[in-house]
N, C-alpha and C positions, 0 to 999 in steps of 0.2 A: 651625424651620426656628438659628435665633437662639439658641435654649436649646441647642442641641448645640456654638456657635461657629463656625456656615459660614454661610457668606451662598454662595445658589442662584446667584447673576449672577457670582458671581467663580471659578465650576467652572466648569473644560471639558473634559469626557473627553470625548477622537473616540467616537463613533460607540454611545454608552451610552446607551439612551432614560432620558426625567427616572424612570417611574417604578421601574425597574430599579433607576438609581443612587438613588434614594431610599431601594428597597431593601435596599440594600447601608450605605447609613449609621446605617441602624436596627436592622441583623443587628451589623456591628462597622464603626466607622472605618475608611475607605479615604482616604486622604491625595490631595490633587487631584495630576492627571497621573499618577499611580502605575500605573495601566494599562497606561500606555505609554514605562513604565523600561526600558530592555532589559539594564539590569544586573540582574535577574530573572526567573524562569518569571513570565511577563502571565498571568491572570485568562482567563479564557473572555469572551467577551462575545457571544456568539451561539449558539451551537451545543449546549452543556449549558444548563440549568436554573442561575441562581446562589441561587433561595430555595434555604435551609433545610429547609423546611417536605415541599416535596416526597419522595413516595415511590417515585419513580423509581431501583431502588438504584446504575444505573451513576453519573445525576446525582449522588446520594448522596456514594459511594465516591472520585468526581474533585471534585469542589467538598473535599471532605475531607483530599485530597490539594495543592487549589491553596492554600488560606489557610495553612497552613505556611511559603508562600513571601509570602506576607504580611511588607512588612519593617519592619513596627507592631506586625500581635502575633508573629509570629516571627525578630525581628532576624539573630538568629545561623544560618537556614539560608541567609537569602538571599546572605550573602558565602560560606559552605562548600558550599553545594549544588550550586552550578553543573561547579564542576568533580569531583562525587565522586559517580560513577556508585553507591558503595554507599550512603551517604545515601540518593542515589533511591529505591533497591531496598527498602529498609529501612522507607523514610516510605509506601513503597506498600503495603506488605505489612503496619504497623501500624494504616494507617487502614483500608484493605480488614478487618479482624480488629474495627475499634472499631468500624464500620459495621453489621458483620453480626450484632452485639449487640445493635443496637438494639431493642425490640420488634416497634417498627411494620414494620423491615424483614425480622423473623422470621417477626411474621403475613403479609406477604408473600409471602415465598419459597416455601411451598407454593401457591402459585397458581399459578404460573410451569409453564411445560409442561416436563415430560423433560428434554429437551434443551437446554432453556434454564439449567434446576437444575444440570445434569454443566460446565454453562461455568461459573457462577460458583464451583462448587466449587473449579475449576481455574484460574480466572483472572490469581490473583496471581501462580504459577507460573508461572516461561521460564529458567529453566536445565537442558532435556531434553540427555542426552550423544548427541551423535552416533557414529552408526552407521557409515551407508559417507560415507565423501570419497570427488571425485574422484580423477583423476589425477594432473590437473594442479592446480598449485598455486592458481589458480584459474577452476579449470575446463576440460574437455575441448579441447584444441585448441593445443596451446600447442607442438607441433614447429614448429621453423624459426621462429618467432615473434621481428622482429628491431625490432620497437618495439613503444610501450605498447598492449594491448589498444584497439578502436577499443569494439567492443561487446561484452557481454556478454549473452546468451539463459538468460536464469533462469527455467524455467517448469515451475508446479506440476501434479501430476501425482501418479497412486499408484499403489502396489506392482500393481495386475490388468490396467493400462492400457499395459500391455508391446506393441502393436499401434499405438499412440496415439505412442509413444516412437517407436515402429522407422519412423511416418509422417513424421517430425517429421528424422528424422536423414537420411532419404535424399532430402527436398525442402528445407525452408527453414531447417533444420534446423542445415546442413552448415556446420561448419566452418574454420578455417584462412586464409586470405588470400581476401576477398569484397573487393576495391578496398578496403581495412581491413581489420583484425585482428579475427577472431571467433572468439569460444568460446562452448558450455555446458553449461546445469549444470541438471539434474532434481530439481526441489524436493519432498521425500516425508516423510509420517508413515509408523506402521504400521498396518496393517491391525488391526483388530478380535476377526479367527480366531472370529467367532463362531459360524461354521457350520463343520462340518470341509472341508475343502478342501485343494488338492495346498503344502505347504508354499513360499509366495511368497519368505519374506526368502530361502535358498538359492538358489532364481532370481532376485533379484534380486539379491545376491552376484554368480553366476556375471558377468548382466549387466555390472555394472560391473566386473567385471575385464575385462572387453572393449572396450567403447568407454568406461568409465575417466570419466563424467560424471553419475553419482551423488549424492547431497545427500542426505543422511535421518538423521531425528531419532527417537532414541524416546517420541514421542505418538501418541496412538490420531490417524488417520487423517480428521477429521467435516468437515462444509460449517464448522461453529462454529469450528475448529481453524485455518482458514485464515489466521486471521490471525497465529498461529506459525510460518507460514512467514515471513511478511515479514519479521516480527523476530527470530527468529534467522536467515536469511537476512542482513541488515543488518549482524548481529554477524557472522557469519563475510565479509562482504562486507568491511567492514571489518580484519577480521584477514590476510587472506589478498590482496588486489583494490584495491591502494592507487592503480596505476595506471592503473586502467579506466578510458576517457574516460563510456559511456553504457552502460547496463541496460535493457535491453528484458524487462520480467516480466509472461508472463501465460499460459494458461491451456493443456490436451496440445488443446484441441478448437479452432485456430484457426488459419487459415491469414495467413500473410506474405511478404509481399513484401520482402523481403531485400535486393534490391538500392535494392532503392530508399529503403527505409527508409536503409542505410548510406550512401546518397548523399546523402539531405536529413541528418544525421545531421553528414557530411562540411563541408557548408555551412552546419552551424550553429554549427562549429569557427574558420568565415573569415567572421562578422560581424565588425563592431568592438566592443571591450571583449567582446566571448566571454569572456575571462578571468576577468572582472567578474560574467557574467551566468549564467556553469553552474552556479555554485552555489546558485543558484534555478529550474535548468528541470528542465519535466518537460511535456510533452505525451500527450492521449489525449482519447477522447472525454467531455466535462467535463457530469455530472449536477449541476445548482446547482437549491436550493433542496426539494429531496427531503424528502419525509413517510417514518418510519419506515416498514412495511410491518406494518399489521394485523389482513391476512386470516389465523385462524389454523391453516389450511393448505396456506400458503405457506412454502419451507422458506429465506424472507426475514423472517418473523417475526420481528416485534421487540414486546413488550405493553410497552404504556405505564406497569406494573412495575417494568422494565427501563431505560428511557428514554423522555423525554420531551422534544419540539423536533423544531426542524428537522436533517437532517443539513449538515456543514458542505459546501460544493463539491469533490469529488472527482471522480476518473479513475477512468472505469468499468474494472472487472477485468478483465473479458476480455484486456487487452491494455496497457499503458501502457509510453512510455520516461521515462526519468528519469538525470540527470547521477551518475556516481562523487560526485562531490564533494556531494548530494545525499543520496545514500544515506547516507554519513556523518552528515549533519548529522539524518537521520530517524532514524538509528540511536540518535544523541545524545537528541534529543528525546522519542523515543518514550520511555526508562527514565521521565518523566515526568509520560505518559497510560495510565491504565487497558487492558487490554484490552477491544477490544468484538469481537461477533459478527461481524460482515459486515466482509471483509479490507480492501477499498477505501475504503468509511466509514472503516475505520481511519486509513488512510495518508492520508484526506483531515483529519482528527482532528489529526493530527501536522503535514499543510503548514499548519494556520489556526496551532497553535502557533508556525509559524516564521516567518508572516504570509505565506504567499506563498501564491497561488492557481494551480490547474494549466491550462494555455492551453487550450483544444481546438480541436484539430484537424480537419479533414475529412476526411481522409484513413482516420482509424480508425472501420471500421463495426461495435460490439460490438451491432447489436442486428439485422446482415443489412443485405446491400444491396436497396437498392427493386428490386423485380421488372423494371422496366424497363430498369433498368439492369446488372439480373444479365443482360440479354439479349443486350447489345452484344458483341463480337466483343473490343474494347482493353477490357473496365469492372474485367480486374483489375492493367491494367497505370496505373492511375491511381490505385490506394491504394495504405496502408498496412499495412491491415490488416483484416480480415473474420470477426468470429465465428460459431461453430458450426458445421463443419464433419467430416466423419467421418476415422478414415486412409483410407477410400480416394477420398474425394470429395479430400485433401491431395493426394496423389497425381496422380491427373489433371488438377486445377489446377495443377501445376505443370507437368507435362508440356504443355498447354495454354501454357502464359507460357510455355515454352522454344519452343512453334511459330510461335507468333503473334507472338515477337520483332521480324521485321524489317517485318510491317504496322505494329504500333504504336508504334514507336521513338522517335517522336515527340510520343509522350502528356507530359501535365503532371502533375505532381501536381497532385490538386485545391482545393486552395487556392495552387496558384502559374498556373489556368488567366485569368485576367483580366487578368494582367501577360504571358504565354506565358510564362513559365518553364521548362523541361524537369526532370524530378527528378535 
């Protein structure tokens, strides 16, 4: 180490293992403390590999981008890029092109599953035009609104899932005044129309004319493209929803106890220093230290030729709540993070770039209720969300919630039971 003019006993870089630090020094010089400097985008420290000899595609393209923000290798970028989204986007495309031209990457590309190859071919693109917009400036539900929106329900759906949307509109997705103003927007791409069928785009236009709650972009609606719904939604939100306090982002097969959710969020706003903590606020069913799924027939399959390493902490994509302030920060930081095919993991990657960890809340059941709880009379009165419910089940659950309201009025939220607080 003395040959490099560095002394390891004087170098202190938080949370960087010695082996990784040594690798960094031999690959390129990184000044002591540089990873914690807030004046430029930090290098990742745990959730993607730092070794340049790795053949995992995503790791390579992200590392190539990160190196542009090393102030010693590229000092001009550290001053210009943070407030220049055009530079961010051009650099993403440039390093994507550089890495895909590498022989080792081209050799491994044909080994990827077809779905992954399709994703890679388009993963640097984010400029998809908007086909349908909601009736209100920031989603349906603006009529007679007299104060800033408390909660925007942003629900990922597809063109053909009309029954799901109708069930949500009739139950937990109702808008207007619900102890605080609530709005609603459904997020969609385009159907591939590979098989002859009814032209769903015309039906969707009629649906939006009637309900005014559709936000659709011109990209193919596949599982791996769910990440696009996040980044395009953040962009739209930043432009049109500046005063909105909170966002609930979820799938169209979940059940939400909206009154509990609204009351819980109102309590968050009343906490001390809430005006400062809101910029980091995200709660959900948090998953930590998850490994990529290597089962080839799973829809979550991520081959090691595409990504290596653990995932960051992330909130399960079935449903998550975060502040409007954080949504704008996610929009900004996402411009420096290459798209990843699992949407909730990608949000976790962006959160880690902001040095924020989502907070786990036991009221989020993204993997369903335990059987013993589901059989209890008041089981849906002390939760915020449960995943995997059909349209018919949503309607029945909502009716049951109303029917048992008097019997279960004093049920506390799960995270508040020990304190005896009521939702």
